[in-house]
DRENLO-565124 format. One record per residue (C-alpha): residue number from 1; chain; x, z, y. Coordinates in Angstrom, 2 decimals. Each point is the difference from the previous one (the first is absolute). Layout:
BEGIN
+-----+------+---------+---------+---------+
| pos | unit |      xx |      zz |      yy |
+-----+------+---------+---------+---------+
| NUM |    A |       X |       Z |       Y |
...
+-----+------+---------+---------+---------+
END
This chain:
BEGIN
+-----+------+---------+---------+---------+
| pos | unit |      xx |      zz |      yy |
+-----+------+---------+---------+---------+
|   1 |    A | -100.16 |   62.83 |  114.22 |
|   2 |    A |    1.03 |    3.66 |    0.07 |
|   3 |    A |    0.71 |   -0.11 |   -3.73 |
|   4 |    A |    2.25 |   -3.03 |    0.43 |
|   5 |    A |    1.88 |    1.67 |    2.86 |
|   6 |    A |    0.47 |    3.25 |   -1.91 |
|   7 |    A |    1.16 |   -1.90 |   -3.10 |
|   8 |    A |    2.60 |   -1.82 |    2.09 |
|   9 |    A |    1.23 |    3.24 |    1.54 |
|  10 |    A |    0.25 |    1.53 |   -3.47 |
|  11 |    A |    1.86 |   -3.05 |   -1.33 |
|  12 |    A |    2.47 |    0.25 |    2.90 |
|  13 |    A |    0.55 |    3.70 |   -0.78 |
|  14 |    A |   -1.40 |    1.16 |    3.34 |
|  15 |    A |   -2.82 |    2.06 |   -1.56 |
|  16 |    A |   -0.66 |    1.68 |   -3.32 |
|  17 |    A |   -3.41 |   -0.09 |   -1.64 |
|  18 |    A |   -1.29 |    2.99 |   -1.95 |
|  19 |    A |   -3.15 |   -0.43 |   -2.11 |
|  20 |    A |   -1.89 |    3.19 |   -0.84 |
|  21 |    A |   -1.99 |   -0.18 |   -3.27 |
|  22 |    A |   -3.16 |    1.57 |    1.37 |
|  23 |    A |   -3.56 |   -1.04 |    0.66 |
|  24 |    A |   -0.53 |   -1.38 |    2.58 |
|  25 |    A |    3.36 |   -1.79 |   -0.10 |
|  26 |    A |    2.58 |    1.03 |    2.55 |
|  27 |    A |    3.18 |   -1.79 |    1.08 |
|  28 |    A |    2.55 |    1.39 |    2.43 |
|  29 |    A |    2.69 |   -1.93 |    1.83 |
|  30 |    A |    3.09 |    1.54 |    1.56 |
|  31 |    A |    3.05 |   -1.36 |    1.77 |
|  32 |    A |    3.25 |   -0.31 |   -1.93 |
|  33 |    A |    3.37 |    0.75 |    1.63 |
|  34 |    A |    0.23 |   -3.68 |    0.88 |
|  35 |    A |   -3.52 |    0.16 |    1.50 |
|  36 |    A |    0.95 |    3.02 |    2.12 |
|  37 |    A |    3.09 |   -1.85 |    1.19 |
|  38 |    A |   -2.11 |   -3.01 |    1.00 |
|  39 |    A |   -2.54 |    2.28 |    1.68 |
|  40 |    A |    2.70 |    1.50 |    2.22 |
|  41 |    A |    1.23 |   -3.49 |    0.93 |
|  42 |    A |   -3.47 |   -1.28 |    0.88 |
|  43 |    A |   -0.72 |    3.16 |    2.00 |
|  44 |    A |    3.11 |   -0.71 |    2.09 |
|  45 |    A |   -1.15 |   -3.59 |    0.52 |
|  46 |    A |   -3.49 |    1.11 |    1.12 |
|  47 |    A |    1.50 |    2.52 |    2.43 |
|  48 |    A |    2.30 |   -2.70 |    1.41 |
|  49 |    A |   -2.94 |   -2.38 |    0.44 |
|  50 |    A |   -2.14 |    2.65 |    1.71 |
|  51 |    A |    2.87 |    0.99 |    2.31 |
|  52 |    A |    0.77 |   -3.61 |    0.95 |
|  53 |    A |   -3.60 |   -1.26 |    0.20 |
|  54 |    A |   -0.18 |    0.07 |    3.83 |
|  55 |    A |    3.21 |   -2.05 |    0.22 |
|  56 |    A |   -1.28 |   -2.52 |   -2.57 |
|  57 |    A |   -3.39 |   -0.26 |    1.73 |
|  58 |    A |    1.73 |   -0.55 |    3.34 |
|  59 |    A |    2.22 |   -2.71 |   -1.48 |
|  60 |    A |   -3.08 |   -1.84 |   -1.30 |
|  61 |    A |   -1.67 |   -0.19 |    3.41 |
|  62 |    A |    0.20 |   -3.47 |    1.53 |
|  63 |    A |    2.04 |   -0.29 |    3.19 |
|  64 |    A |   -1.42 |   -1.60 |    3.14 |
|  65 |    A |    2.34 |   -3.02 |   -0.43 |
|  66 |    A |   -0.78 |   -0.45 |   -3.69 |
|  67 |    A |   -1.77 |   -3.24 |   -0.86 |
|  68 |    A |   -2.98 |   -0.11 |   -2.27 |
|  69 |    A |    0.90 |   -1.25 |   -3.50 |
|  70 |    A |   -0.70 |   -3.67 |   -0.69 |
|  71 |    A |   -3.19 |   -0.78 |   -1.86 |
|  72 |    A |    0.62 |   -0.90 |   -3.61 |
|  73 |    A |   -3.07 |   -2.26 |   -0.18 |
|  74 |    A |   -1.15 |   -2.45 |    2.64 |
|  75 |    A |   -3.53 |    0.17 |    1.27 |
|  76 |    A |   -2.39 |   -2.53 |   -1.59 |
|  77 |    A |   -0.22 |   -1.96 |    3.26 |
|  78 |    A |    3.75 |   -0.62 |    0.19 |
|  79 |    A |    1.45 |   -3.28 |   -1.14 |
|  80 |    A |    2.64 |   -0.56 |   -2.65 |
|  81 |    A |    2.55 |   -0.58 |    2.80 |
|  82 |    A |   -0.61 |    3.44 |    1.49 |
|  83 |    A |    0.31 |    1.46 |   -3.49 |
|  84 |    A |    3.46 |   -1.55 |   -0.37 |
|  85 |    A |    1.02 |    1.29 |    3.42 |
|  86 |    A |   -1.14 |    3.56 |   -0.75 |
|  87 |    A |    1.22 |    0.39 |   -3.55 |
|  88 |    A |    2.66 |   -2.63 |   -0.44 |
|  89 |    A |   -2.24 |   -2.02 |   -2.30 |
|  90 |    A |   -3.21 |    0.54 |   -1.92 |
|  91 |    A |   -1.37 |   -1.43 |   -3.19 |
|  92 |    A |   -3.58 |    0.20 |    1.13 |
|  93 |    A |   -1.86 |    0.86 |    3.19 |
|  94 |    A |   -2.95 |    2.24 |   -0.72 |
+-----+------+---------+---------+---------+
END
């Protein structure tokens, strides 16, 4: 999987691959100018996410008035009629 990822990054000109003709074989990867540019952008995104994490976590907390989400599957003991009422129609009651 690492090889596939590195090959893709090389294909997209984000890294350069240098093969050294020695034993044991050695391969070095380094960022291109485009890779450095992307690195700076992703660093800014990570810093934004870390800075705003408390706000995001707070926004995800359920409120006291918030209803529980509807079940997507009826319980096995429910009838086909209750399935239609809950989901607006079912193909099969399991």
